KOLGUMI-561860 format. One line per field, with one value per residue (C-alpha): residue number from 1; residue in one letter; y, x, z. Coordinates in pm, whole numbers. Layout:
KOLGUMI-561860
n	(NUM,...)
res	(A,...)
Y	(Y,...)
X	(X,...)
Z	(Z,...)
***
This chain:
KOLGUMI-561860
n	(1,2,3,4,5,6,7,8,9,10,11,12,13,14,15,16,17,18,19,20,21,22,23,24,25,26,27,28,29,30,31,32,33,34,35,36,37,38,39,40,41,42,43,44,45,46,47,48,49,50,51,52,53,54,55,56,57,58,59,60,61,62,63,64,65,66,67,68,69,70,71,72,73,74,75,76,77,78,79,80,81,82,83,84,85,86,87,88,89,90,91,92,93,94,95,96,97,98,99,100,101,102,103,104,105,106,107,108,109,110,111,112,113,114,115,116,117,118,119,120,121,122,123,124,125,126,127,128,129,130,131,132,133,134,135,136,137,138,139,140,141,142,143,144,145,146,147,148,149,150,151,152,153,154,155,156,157,158,159,160,161,162,163,164,165,166,167,168,169,170,171,172,173,174,175,176,177,178,179,180,181,182,183,184,185,186,187,188,189,190,191,192,193,194,195,196,197,198,199,200,201,202,203,204,205,206,207,208,209,210,211,212,213,214,215,216,217,218,219,220,221,222,223,224,225,226,227,228,229,230,231,232,233,234,235,236,237,238,239,240,241,242,243,244,245,246,247,248,249,250,251,252,253,254,255,256,257,258,259,260,261,262,263,264,265,266,267,268,269,270,271,272,273,274,275,276,277,278,279,280,281,282,283,284,285,286,287,288,289,290,291,292,293,294,295,296,297,298,299,300,301,302,303,304,305,306,307,308,309,310,311,312,313,314,315,316,317,318,319,320,321,322,323,324,325,326,327,328,329,330,331,332,333,334,335,336,337,338,339,340,341,342,343,344,345,346,347,348,349,350,351,352,353,354,355,356,357,358,359,360,361,362,363,364,365,366,367,368,369,370,371,372,373,374,375,376,377,378,379,380,381,382,383,384,385,386,387,388,389,390,391,392,393,394,395,396,397,398,399,400,401,402,403,404,405,406,407,408,409,410,411,412,413,414,415,416,417,418,419,420,421,422,423,424,425,426,427,428,429,430,431,432,433,434,435,436,437,438,439,440,441,442,443,444,445,446,447,448,449,450,451,452,453,454,455,456,457,458,459,460,461,462,463,464,465,466,467,468,469,470,471,472,473,474,475,476,477,478,479,480,481,482,483,484,485,486,487,488,489,490,491,492,493,494,495,496,497,498,499,500,501,502,503,504,505,506,507,508,509,510,511,512,513,514,515,516,517,518,519,520,521,522,523,524,525,526,527,528,529,530,531,532,533,534,535,536,537,538,539,540,541,542,543,544,545,546,547,548,549,550,551,552,553,554,555,556,557,558,559,560,561,562,563,564,565,566,567,568,569,570,571,572,573,574,575,576,577,578,579,580,581,582,583,584,585,586,587,588,589,590,591,592,593,594,595,596,597,598,599,600,601,602,603,604,605,606,607,608,609,610,611,612,613,614,615,616,617,618,619,620,621,622,623,624,625,626,627,628,629,630,631,632,633,634,635,636,637,638,639,640,641,642,643,644,645,646,647,648,649,650,651,652,653,654,655,656,657,658,659,660,661,662,663,664,665,666,667,668,669,670,671,672,673,674,675,676,677,678,679,680,681,682,683)
res	(M,V,R,L,T,L,P,D,D,L,T,L,L,Q,S,G,T,P,F,L,D,V,L,G,P,L,A,P,W,E,V,P,D,G,W,W,Q,R,L,R,A,G,V,R,E,I,A,E,T,E,L,T,P,V,R,E,T,W,D,A,Y,Q,D,R,T,R,T,S,V,H,F,A,F,L,M,A,Q,G,L,A,G,W,C,P,V,F,T,G,P,S,S,R,F,P,W,E,V,V,D,D,Y,L,K,P,G,K,Q,L,N,P,N,S,T,Y,R,Y,R,G,E,R,T,D,W,P,T,W,L,L,S,W,A,G,N,D,P,A,R,R,E,Q,A,L,E,A,S,I,R,T,L,R,L,F,D,G,V,P,P,L,A,A,R,H,D,A,L,L,S,L,Y,E,R,V,R,T,E,P,E,L,R,R,T,H,L,E,G,D,Y,Q,Q,A,I,V,S,H,W,R,N,G,L,D,P,E,V,Y,S,V,L,P,E,L,G,G,W,I,D,A,V,A,W,S,F,E,G,L,Q,A,A,H,R,A,M,E,S,V,I,S,R,P,L,P,L,A,E,L,L,A,T,F,L,L,A,G,N,R,D,G,V,P,A,L,L,T,T,V,I,G,L,E,L,S,E,A,T,T,A,A,M,D,R,L,R,A,G,F,D,T,G,D,A,E,A,R,L,R,E,W,V,A,R,G,L,L,A,G,E,I,H,L,C,R,T,W,T,A,L,A,N,D,V,S,C,G,V,A,G,L,P,G,A,P,R,F,V,K,A,V,S,L,M,P,F,I,E,D,I,E,E,M,Y,T,V,R,V,T,R,N,P,Y,A,A,T,I,A,A,R,T,P,P,S,S,L,P,T,D,G,T,V,S,P,H,P,V,A,V,S,L,T,S,G,G,E,D,D,G,E,A,P,L,E,D,D,P,A,V,E,I,G,D,P,Q,G,D,L,D,R,L,I,G,L,E,P,V,K,E,Q,V,R,R,L,A,A,E,A,R,A,D,V,L,R,L,Q,A,G,M,P,N,P,G,R,S,R,H,L,V,F,T,G,N,P,G,T,A,K,T,T,V,A,R,I,L,A,R,L,Y,A,Q,L,G,T,L,E,H,G,H,L,V,E,V,S,R,A,E,L,V,G,E,Y,I,G,Q,T,A,P,K,V,R,K,A,F,E,R,A,A,G,G,V,L,F,I,D,E,A,Y,A,L,V,P,R,D,N,A,R,D,F,G,Q,E,A,V,A,T,L,I,K,L,M,E,D,R,R,D,E,V,V,V,I,V,A,G,Y,P,A,E,M,T,R,F,L,E,S,N,P,G,V,A,S,R,F,P,K,T,I,Q,F,D,D,Y,D,D,D,E,L,W,R,I,F,Q,L,I,T,S,Q,A,G,Y,H,L,A,D,G,V,E,T,A,V,R,R,I,Y,P,R,P,R,P,A,T,F,G,N,G,R,F,V,R,N,L,F,E,E,A,T,M,L,Q,A,Q,R,I,I,T,L,A,S,P,T,H,D,D,I,R,T,L,L,P,Q,D,V,P,A,L,T,P,Q,T,T,E,R,A,P,G,M,Y,L)
Y	(-387,-297,71,220,533,772,817,1157,1281,1201,1342,1646,1423,1433,1753,2004,2222,2345,2126,2033,1661,1484,1114,917,871,1234,1369,1638,1998,2235,2550,2855,3150,3395,3154,3137,3515,3550,3283,3444,3784,3633,3486,3828,3984,3751,3779,4156,4149,4171,3886,3648,3702,3708,3453,3590,3299,3016,2731,2751,3094,3439,3569,3761,3590,3566,3231,3268,3205,2864,2798,2853,2576,2349,2424,2349,2019,1922,1984,1722,1449,1339,1190,1334,1280,1560,1485,1680,2043,2143,1852,2114,2275,2342,2502,2695,2856,3018,3048,3428,3382,3100,3150,3103,2735,2616,2565,2203,2100,2031,1671,1467,1373,1472,1323,1503,1377,1526,1610,1693,1590,1934,2123,2306,2481,2544,2923,2912,2745,3059,3293,3202,3249,3593,3566,3863,3705,3373,3542,3694,3351,3201,3477,3421,3046,3107,3360,3116,2837,3060,3101,2748,2793,2620,2374,2034,1805,1985,2045,1766,1842,2217,2216,1998,2225,2543,2403,2337,2688,2841,2640,2759,3117,3105,2856,3026,2724,2625,2986,3015,2692,2813,3165,3089,2718,2549,2469,2105,2011,2191,2273,1974,1737,1871,1833,1483,1344,1579,1611,1439,1099,1241,1484,1208,1019,1315,1437,1112,1240,1474,1162,1068,884,540,668,799,462,280,505,447,74,33,193,-2,-331,-262,-133,-429,-673,-496,-498,-871,-930,-788,-898,-1265,-1257,-1294,-1051,-1145,-844,-987,-994,-634,-520,-722,-538,-201,-298,-440,-134,78,-129,-256,-575,-692,-582,-285,-355,-48,-179,-510,-321,-195,-503,-769,-1060,-1302,-1068,-956,-1316,-1371,-1052,-1166,-1497,-1313,-1090,-1397,-1550,-1236,-1096,-1300,-1123,-855,-572,-259,-186,-535,-510,-172,-315,-607,-374,-150,-443,-556,-212,-185,-497,-318,-33,-285,-416,-65,10,340,496,194,196,565,502,190,363,666,452,219,523,637,298,238,573,539,194,295,580,429,529,864,1072,909,836,821,473,324,66,204,323,670,840,516,480,820,721,399,596,827,537,306,577,746,667,522,746,572,369,124,232,-122,-272,-156,-277,-621,-633,-555,-888,-1077,-1090,-931,-1173,-1167,-898,-989,-1100,-781,-568,-383,-370,-393,-43,-178,-460,-656,-946,-1174,-1502,-1647,-2013,-2171,-2115,-1745,-1769,-1682,-1992,-1845,-1846,-1565,-1300,-1260,-937,-730,-809,-605,-302,-399,-156,-367,-129,-291,-646,-753,-456,-533,-890,-777,-546,-825,-915,-1254,-1525,-1546,-1904,-1804,-1492,-1699,-1945,-1660,-1509,-1845,-1862,-1514,-1608,-1922,-1720,-1474,-1758,-1926,-1607,-1596,-1964,-1906,-1612,-1837,-2076,-2341,-2519,-2401,-2605,-2609,-2559,-2592,-2291,-2408,-2405,-2539,-2301,-2477,-2311,-2195,-1901,-1551,-1645,-1417,-1688,-1466,-1164,-1354,-1495,-1140,-1032,-1335,-1256,-904,-1037,-1275,-993,-772,-1047,-1108,-1460,-1351,-1090,-903,-1005,-998,-1255,-1423,-1587,-1864,-2133,-2446,-2242,-2073,-2402,-2678,-2684,-2828,-3014,-3219,-3003,-2697,-2772,-2776,-2438,-2287,-2398,-2272,-1933,-1905,-1979,-1714,-1454,-1550,-1550,-1364,-1389,-1622,-1839,-1877,-2161,-2129,-2441,-2644,-2971,-2873,-2972,-3338,-3398,-3726,-4020,-3851,-4025,-3871,-3513,-3292,-3178,-3461,-3321,-2980,-3126,-3318,-3005,-2803,-3048,-3037,-2656,-2631,-2839,-2684,-2323,-2343,-2038,-1823,-1900,-1994,-2193,-2174,-2404,-2327,-2466,-2651,-2879,-3214,-3143,-3028,-3358,-3537,-3308,-3385,-3757,-3737,-3770,-3930,-3620,-3357,-3397,-3401,-3066,-2900,-2959,-2715,-2661,-2354,-2387,-2079,-2116,-1953,-1615,-1607,-1365,-1090,-1104,-1088,-776,-614,-687,-528,-221,-197,-229,33,271,240,316,631,515,568,299,394,231,-103,-197,-436,-627,-643,-772,-1036,-1155,-1285,-1477,-1834,-2083,-2335,-2223,-2409,-2604,-2343,-2034,-1726,-1554,-1221,-1262,-1305,-977,-787,-915,-814,-466,-430,-535,-294,-4,-92,-91,236,383,291,459,789,865,887,1163,1516,1673,1411,1559,1447,1250,1077,976,851,661,299,232,-102,-119,-106,-445,-723,-953,-1265,-1404,-1236,-1440,-1528,-1427,-1609,-1344,-1001,-748,-645,-795,-1110,-1333)
X	(778,655,698,510,619,372,425,561,224,55,312,86,-146,101,288,97,71,-281,-423,-747,-809,-1098,-1074,-1014,-749,-630,-355,-423,-360,-141,-348,-142,-97,-383,-610,-880,-889,-933,-1206,-1406,-1370,-1515,-1809,-1877,-1873,-2137,-2339,-2353,-2428,-2798,-2787,-2983,-3270,-3249,-3434,-3621,-3551,-3302,-3236,-2856,-2788,-2854,-3193,-3202,-2890,-2881,-2936,-2594,-2432,-2593,-2502,-2137,-2185,-2345,-2058,-1788,-1955,-2064,-1728,-1577,-1824,-2182,-2114,-1771,-1556,-1326,-1041,-780,-781,-1039,-1277,-1554,-1463,-1813,-1927,-1602,-1664,-1986,-1881,-1936,-2309,-2395,-2606,-2433,-2398,-2438,-2067,-1951,-1714,-1353,-1305,-1059,-1321,-1668,-1877,-2141,-2421,-2593,-2961,-3056,-2918,-2988,-2764,-2566,-2888,-3028,-3005,-3210,-3492,-3513,-3535,-3891,-3987,-3832,-3553,-3364,-3353,-3252,-2965,-2855,-2879,-2662,-2405,-2408,-2361,-2052,-1908,-1955,-1790,-1490,-1426,-1282,-1050,-714,-802,-666,-898,-1198,-1054,-1213,-1571,-1503,-1377,-1663,-1922,-1756,-1772,-2145,-2214,-2015,-2214,-2539,-2418,-2285,-2500,-2827,-3057,-2927,-2938,-3303,-3391,-3235,-3378,-3728,-3801,-3989,-3744,-3845,-3955,-3680,-3380,-3373,-3460,-3173,-2918,-3042,-3071,-2917,-2548,-2252,-2158,-1819,-1993,-2182,-1853,-1730,-2060,-2261,-2532,-2658,-2806,-2992,-2913,-2909,-2648,-2439,-2458,-2371,-2067,-1938,-2013,-1812,-1514,-1572,-1583,-1240,-1094,-1234,-1075,-743,-778,-847,-523,-319,-528,-526,-864,-1142,-1435,-1681,-1837,-2185,-2117,-1997,-2315,-2527,-2356,-2439,-2804,-2851,-2683,-2932,-3227,-3316,-3522,-3368,-3180,-3363,-3479,-3292,-2970,-3014,-3004,-2659,-2496,-2659,-2890,-2616,-2456,-2801,-2896,-2564,-2622,-2972,-2830,-2563,-2828,-3026,-2712,-2599,-2938,-2973,-2773,-2646,-2481,-2374,-2093,-1948,-1975,-1803,-1522,-1472,-1446,-1208,-976,-995,-894,-622,-464,-456,-268,-28,40,152,-155,-263,-369,-585,-733,-823,-997,-1179,-1303,-1435,-1618,-1753,-1893,-2062,-2220,-2326,-2508,-2643,-2800,-2951,-3140,-3246,-3454,-3418,-3128,-2843,-2879,-2599,-2548,-2291,-2111,-1779,-1543,-1443,-1312,-1146,-985,-820,-717,-563,-357,-237,-146,12,220,340,692,681,860,756,1015,958,1199,1209,1342,1699,1690,1573,1820,2106,2045,2143,2496,2506,2445,2621,2514,2284,2475,2399,2577,2267,2118,1747,1624,1432,1638,1445,1641,1457,1626,1503,1506,1327,1643,1651,1980,2077,2053,2285,2032,1994,1746,1403,1379,1100,1028,1272,1132,1035,948,767,849,865,996,923,1116,1408,1408,1410,1704,1927,2205,2167,1962,1703,1589,1562,1359,1117,1071,998,747,570,561,404,149,65,4,-221,-414,-472,-641,-864,-954,-1056,-1269,-1435,-1538,-1277,-1122,-794,-522,-311,-8,340,549,875,1172,1521,1781,2089,2401,2749,2817,2754,2480,2216,2031,1983,1896,1627,1490,1446,1271,1043,948,846,657,455,379,263,27,-102,43,271,182,511,756,1075,1355,1522,1851,1983,2248,2320,2448,2106,1913,2116,2190,2488,2291,1973,1660,1814,1755,1375,1336,1598,1407,1078,1232,1364,1012,863,1107,1017,639,480,796,1067,1301,1619,1851,2189,2402,2110,2301,2515,2215,2279,2658,2780,2836,2714,2397,2409,2421,2130,2086,1840,1621,1639,1526,1240,1119,1156,943,660,656,668,351,167,244,266,41,260,618,789,1108,1390,1691,2002,2343,2566,2371,2527,2512,2149,2060,2206,2007,1678,1749,1842,1486,1183,972,1215,1185,804,802,1013,826,1030,1402,1548,1899,2126,2393,2735,2770,2947,3232,3010,2777,3070,3195,2850,2835,3179,3060,2748,2938,3195,2929,2724,3042,3104,3405,3488,3666,3956,4024,4192,4022,3785,4076,4256,3945,3864,4225,4200,3875,3967,3957,3816,3590,3663,3375,3338,3373,3237,3061,2922,3122,3436,3357,3301,3630,3799,3651,3761,4116,4122,4015,4287,4550,4408,4431,4800,4855,4671,4817,5159,5036,5133,4792,4541,4244,3885,3920,4230,4038,3732,3906,4023,4314,4420,4715,4469,4326,4511,4721,4609,4265,4139,4085,3721,3588,3319,3052,3041,2758,2554,2365,2448,2498)
Z	(1362,1011,925,632,449,286,-89,-189,-319,15,259,308,512,802,727,938,625,533,258,86,45,-126,-43,-361,-628,-635,-412,-150,-252,-52,-3,-109,124,94,-97,170,200,-177,-181,100,-64,-382,-189,-33,-378,-521,-199,-240,-614,-701,-951,-728,-485,-107,100,399,637,636,870,860,707,841,732,403,271,-108,-274,-441,-101,-67,-427,-329,-72,-334,-572,-311,-236,-586,-753,-521,-614,-580,-236,-146,160,276,517,707,825,560,612,661,327,184,512,554,215,347,711,719,651,891,1200,1536,1621,1262,1194,1213,1488,1382,1273,1071,812,695,420,217,-3,-299,-248,-606,-943,-1098,-856,-1131,-1247,-898,-927,-1248,-1055,-836,-1134,-1232,-1597,-1640,-1909,-1761,-1414,-1565,-1746,-1416,-1251,-1526,-1478,-1099,-1156,-1369,-1125,-837,-1032,-1113,-740,-753,-1051,-1014,-735,-849,-645,-801,-1147,-1355,-1255,-1252,-1611,-1736,-1573,-1699,-2052,-2011,-1882,-2169,-2424,-2269,-2286,-2644,-2840,-2948,-2916,-2573,-2458,-2567,-2385,-2060,-2076,-2200,-2155,-1871,-1590,-1542,-1892,-2085,-1863,-1626,-1909,-2122,-1842,-1764,-2115,-2371,-2273,-2434,-2283,-2185,-1951,-1769,-1723,-1515,-1362,-1348,-1112,-1387,-1547,-1228,-906,-1066,-1315,-1026,-847,-1170,-1222,-870,-879,-1198,-1023,-701,-888,-1041,-715,-521,-764,-720,-339,-337,-528,-237,63,155,331,73,70,-207,-379,-320,55,43,-135,108,395,238,186,535,689,492,623,276,261,-63,-372,-531,-885,-1011,-856,-1038,-1367,-1263,-1114,-1331,-1248,-1141,-888,-773,-691,-513,-313,-216,-95,103,262,368,518,702,812,1131,1396,1155,1344,1159,1403,1361,983,987,1201,960,662,856,925,561,433,699,551,219,388,539,189,91,-125,32,-302,-382,-31,-60,-392,-271,45,-144,-400,-132,49,-275,-336,25,41,-311,-272,62,-104,-437,-623,-450,-320,-126,246,500,642,879,671,552,827,709,1022,1145,801,841,1192,1060,809,1085,1312,1054,889,1209,1327,1678,1926,2247,2431,2715,2993,3128,2805,2861,3220,3115,2827,3067,3241,2925,2782,2436,2152,1819,1576,1288,982,790,1050,1170,1518,1589,1687,1987,2143,2404,2546,2788,2875,3199,3304,3596,3801,3715,3525,3170,2950,2688,2402,2151,2269,2118,1919,1773,1411,1205,1027,675,399,142,-145,-490,-437,-794,-927,-694,-822,-1185,-1117,-987,-1228,-1397,-1222,-1499,-1413,-1046,-1130,-1337,-1049,-805,-1049,-1062,-682,-672,-939,-745,-427,-614,-775,-438,-315,-622,-580,-220,-329,-587,-310,-373,-72,75,-98,220,0,148,48,209,-30,-87,-233,-370,-505,-428,-196,-324,-572,-409,-217,89,-124,-315,11,145,-174,-166,196,93,-211,5,249,-38,-154,200,219,505,764,799,527,733,712,1010,916,1140,1127,1327,1623,1670,1646,1810,2183,2363,2626,2654,2652,2484,2116,2082,2265,2035,1725,1868,1948,1593,1466,1694,1563,1206,1262,971,762,632,839,635,743,573,537,668,616,919,1131,1045,1036,894,1129,1444,1550,1899,1769,1877,1518,1456,1734,1570,1239,1402,1585,1267,1068,1322,1337,958,938,1234,1137,759,719,947,845,520,581,326,367,165,87,-161,-400,-300,74,51,-116,187,419,241,274,643,771,596,665,538,161,170,356,85,-243,-452,-506,-677,-819,-812,-1079,-1069,-1240,-1575,-1648,-1785,-1486,-1242,-1420,-1404,-1031,-986,-1177,-960,-631,-728,-856,-536,-338,-542,-743,-1111,-1313,-1535,-1870,-1826,-1498,-1673,-1831,-1495,-1317,-1577,-1574,-1216,-1249,-1149,-1436,-1392,-1108,-781,-625,-353,-575,-396,-693,-566,-247,-457,-635,-310,-167,-491,-462,-98,-177,-472,-251,0,-275,-406,-56,-35,-370,-317,27,-139,-369,-266,-338,-454,-641,-601,-922,-783,-472,-661,-940,-940,-1178,-1328,-1086,-795,-894,-703,-916,-728,-652,-333,-21,39,378,568,508,351,362,61,-227,-425,-120)
***
């Protein structure tokens, strides 16, 4: 089971704490105590101030409500974007701001998400349009506009547009020529024209709708294009941008690509979008299209890209509504799954607390198997091992996929000590996987590439560690679904009797589905001079599954270099299934010392002067053929801590420093014995 963890700046989404969230790149904002009371008091103040006229009848508001109240609604909506989406407990934010003035039944029902659309590009000057040609009333309208804007001071999700608009209002109030235009000029010919054509470019980059609806669509499309490219780099399923635009246009009942939209997206993409519309039009169903986009974005969430998914979804909503309404105001269309997107976040980032009561009963029928090699136990063991005779066949139980947090696999790789040639090879594998996605998106055929690998090297050279990182990397790129690693040896693959081996191999593959199957000491499957050994059957079954399910499982076989050469030559089909070999060299003296420092630091120990000399003194020279590398260092550390324990318990009153410090005399004088397997990195 894959468990995702919300980034720190998004934990409010599931905290139960009141917050304001505008879907997009910005984090939600925790609403301070008393903030809503202060905001509503401010709305009441402007509603009772005679700076703006009353309107006799309204559809949503109580009759004789001042226009400044509706302007507070426009401000709450407009500061969030030209087609904003609010989520969470304040998804009704613009209406909640003016709740005291709504007629009964006009308040929206609670919901996890609401989207809003701009209806006019001149919304910041809307109060001036009610002032007529009287300069005094216009000045009052300008003052009311500024007071309404200041109600939203200090709200991070609204800050960029708030600050840009406040700067515009202040210029109008302080610059003589602009002030004269806004107090005496014709509303349409002077004021609206100035806001549409006469502002600095930096303003339109923050408030794009002021330049007109086509400018707003162009602004959002530029962002969507970049976000879509980034999404495609982490999702294995291609979604051409032309097909996405075609979906928006068909959902908006457009017959073709609007001419104005062509000026935004360019002739080439416009033609590709037209072709996609022609291809999709027959049998097009908005619900099906919405479900496909929902699944595509969900795969982005699974890859750990929740910030990118939030940004993509917000921009896609902008563009879908914008293109549906061109050349006029935006129109709501069903194309981008907004409420289901919020539901997917809630579901995918919620820790599962349900337990199947029958699992333990079923598991009790099976004798306990050996623990995984890393010493952990699957949190949800489910052991089912039934044969036709109803008896336990002795095979390892099937388990849920282990929980995998994708995290930053490339960063974890970079932080490993040494292994520079290995790191470069893994980077190339990742680049190759990314490029394959881009080639598919460009219409090239699937290369059907085999990603199975051979890792050769002595024990303790981080082969297993790198395999785990590679599994997470492939999951991040969408090449693998889960990114977990299942480690097996001969005992888990080869049976003792006829008919047991092939099922064992198939079960191992099932456990590894969506991840990496790591076979350590793979040459043990084909022992020398034992033609009747069932290992050959295991290899034959393995080869077939590797070919049939190459898109589901990556198989990595590992072991000593010479023995792995023999394994690859044991069956004519083996070598061809493993096109790439990565060699893990032994660590040099400096790298072994750095590993020792890392292990002791992680365990909370300090190293006294002289420990380095003592450690380096016992490195074997020359290295034996089976030198344990990182395993050697861990065994050295464990023996040192045992010697330190014997020393400190003889002290009358050991201090904290005594307990935490390793001295040179704690380092064993002889090379430590190498154990079969030790937990931790560098294995």
